[in-house]
C-alpha positions as CSV (number, residue, x, y, z in Angstrom):
1,M,-3.0,67.3,90.4
2,V,-3.9,69.3,87.4
3,R,-7.3,68.0,85.7
4,G,-7.6,68.6,82.0
5,T,-10.5,69.1,79.7
6,P,-12.2,66.2,78.4
7,L,-12.3,64.9,75.0
8,E,-15.6,64.3,73.4
9,A,-16.2,62.4,70.2
10,E,-17.7,64.8,68.1
11,G,-14.8,67.3,69.0
12,L,-12.5,65.1,67.9
13,E,-14.6,64.5,64.6
14,R,-14.7,68.2,63.7
15,E,-10.9,68.7,64.8
16,E,-11.9,71.2,67.2
17,F,-8.8,70.0,69.6
18,T,-6.2,69.7,67.1
19,T,-3.5,72.3,65.9
20,S,-1.4,72.9,63.0
21,Y,2.3,73.8,64.2
22,V,5.6,73.5,62.2
23,P,8.5,74.0,64.6
24,K,11.7,75.7,63.7
25,L,14.1,73.5,64.9
26,R,17.7,74.5,64.7
27,Y,20.6,71.6,65.5
28,A,23.8,72.1,67.1
29,W,26.7,69.0,66.5
30,D,29.6,69.2,69.0
31,V,32.2,66.8,67.5
32,G,34.9,66.9,70.4
33,E,38.5,66.9,70.0
34,A,39.0,63.6,67.8
35,I,36.4,63.9,65.5
36,G,36.9,67.7,64.7
37,R,40.4,67.2,63.9
38,Y,39.3,64.1,61.6
39,L,36.8,66.4,59.9
40,E,39.4,69.2,59.3
41,E,42.1,66.8,58.0
42,L,39.1,65.5,55.4
43,K,38.5,69.2,54.3
44,Q,42.5,68.8,53.7
45,G,42.3,65.4,51.9
46,R,44.3,63.7,54.3
47,L,42.8,60.7,56.8
48,I,44.0,60.9,60.0
49,A,43.9,58.1,63.0
50,R,44.8,58.0,66.6
51,R,47.5,55.9,68.1
52,C,47.2,53.4,71.4
53,H,51.1,52.8,72.7
54,Q,49.5,50.1,75.1
55,C,47.8,48.0,72.6
56,E,49.8,49.1,69.6
57,R,46.3,50.0,67.8
58,V,45.8,52.9,65.0
59,M,42.3,53.7,65.4
60,I,40.0,55.4,62.6
61,P,37.5,57.2,63.0
62,P,40.0,58.3,65.9
63,R,39.2,58.6,69.7
64,M,40.7,60.0,72.6
65,F,40.0,57.1,74.3
66,C,41.2,53.5,73.7
67,E,37.9,51.2,74.6
68,R,40.7,48.2,74.5
69,C,43.0,49.6,77.1
70,F,40.4,51.8,79.0
71,R,43.1,54.9,78.7
72,P,43.9,57.8,76.7
73,T,45.3,57.3,73.2
74,D,48.6,58.5,72.7
75,E,49.1,60.5,69.1
76,W,47.9,61.4,65.8
77,V,49.0,59.4,62.6
78,Y,48.3,59.9,59.2
79,V,46.9,57.0,57.3
80,K,46.6,56.6,53.6
81,D,43.2,57.0,51.4
82,T,43.6,53.2,50.2
83,G,42.3,50.4,51.8
84,R,40.6,46.9,51.5
85,I,37.0,46.0,51.5
86,N,36.1,44.3,54.7
87,T,32.6,43.7,53.8
88,F,29.9,45.1,51.6
89,S,26.4,45.1,50.6
90,L,24.5,45.2,46.9
91,C,21.9,47.9,47.8
92,Y,18.8,48.1,44.9
93,V,16.7,50.5,47.4
94,T,18.0,54.1,48.2
95,W,17.8,55.6,51.6
96,D,14.5,57.2,50.3
97,V,13.1,53.8,49.3
98,R,13.8,54.3,45.6
99,M,14.0,51.2,43.6
100,L,17.6,51.2,41.8
101,K,18.5,48.8,38.4
102,K,22.1,49.2,39.5
103,P,23.0,48.8,43.2
104,E,24.6,51.0,45.4
105,I,27.7,49.2,47.1
106,P,28.3,50.6,50.7
107,A,31.3,49.1,52.0
108,V,33.3,48.9,55.4
109,I,36.9,49.9,54.1
110,E,39.8,48.9,56.3
111,I,42.2,51.8,55.9
112,D,45.5,51.0,55.2
113,G,48.0,52.4,58.0
114,A,45.4,51.6,60.3
115,S,44.7,48.3,62.5
116,P,43.1,45.7,60.9
117,G,39.0,45.8,61.5
118,M,39.3,49.6,61.5
119,G,37.6,51.4,58.6
120,I,35.0,53.2,57.6
121,L,31.8,53.2,55.9
122,H,31.5,54.4,52.4
123,L,30.3,54.2,49.0
124,V,32.2,52.0,46.3
125,R,32.1,53.0,42.6
126,G,33.8,52.4,39.3
127,V,33.3,48.4,39.6
128,D,30.7,46.0,38.2
129,P,28.6,44.8,41.4
130,R,29.5,41.4,40.4
131,R,32.9,42.0,40.3
132,V,33.3,43.6,44.1
133,R,34.9,41.1,46.3
134,I,35.9,41.2,50.1
135,G,39.6,42.4,50.3
136,M,39.2,44.3,47.2
137,R,42.0,47.2,47.2
138,L,40.4,50.5,47.0
139,K,41.7,54.4,46.4
140,A,39.3,57.2,47.9
141,V,38.2,59.6,45.2
142,W,38.3,62.9,46.5
143,K,35.9,66.5,45.7
144,P,38.0,69.2,44.6
145,P,39.4,71.1,47.3
146,A,36.8,73.9,46.6
147,K,34.1,71.8,47.1
148,R,35.2,70.1,50.7
149,A,33.1,70.8,53.7
150,G,34.8,69.0,56.6
151,S,32.8,65.9,55.9
152,I,33.0,62.2,55.4
153,T,31.5,63.3,52.1
154,D,34.6,65.0,51.2
155,I,35.4,61.6,50.0
156,E,33.2,61.2,46.9
157,Y,33.2,57.5,46.9
158,W,36.0,54.6,46.8
159,T,37.4,52.7,43.9
160,P,39.4,49.7,43.2
161,Q,42.8,50.7,42.7
162,V,44.7,49.5,40.1
163,R,48.1,47.8,40.7
164,R,50.8,48.6,38.1
165,S,52.3,45.9,36.1
166,K,56.0,45.7,36.3
167,V,56.4,43.9,33.4
168,K,56.4,45.9,29.9
169,G,53.6,45.6,28.0
170,Q,51.0,43.6,30.7
171,R,47.8,45.3,31.6
172,P,47.0,46.3,35.4
173,R,45.1,44.1,37.0
174,E,42.5,45.0,39.6
């Protein structure tokens, strides 16, 4: 057994036993096949998912293994950059604990072309917070191609999708 040096109260008060060290940490992230492809497609302004032929689900974010069927997924499929709000929150505090007068609106967005319940968490903007509703139709607002990095933030935010009216002279509805 290795014995340490006993600490004495006086030494602690004089900070004899403390050091100041700032580590130089570098992180690496291995995204794997599914998320790697997903991020590359985001950089190109497209959403991609994986289909499982066994349970007929289209999953986004994509995964190479179906957690329902316990088997590998079968193929890549492109899905739309539109969807519906599954759930949302009005956040009056930022991630770094700053108070906001106007809330941010994070939402789980079910993506058109993916299976029900499949979606992504992202911000909704361009709508009065009092008008946000579950089921609200949204469209992705992408960063310009030159500013994309292969990240979920290549979608700047989601905004209400305006439906075009078929009757001439009528205003579009949200």
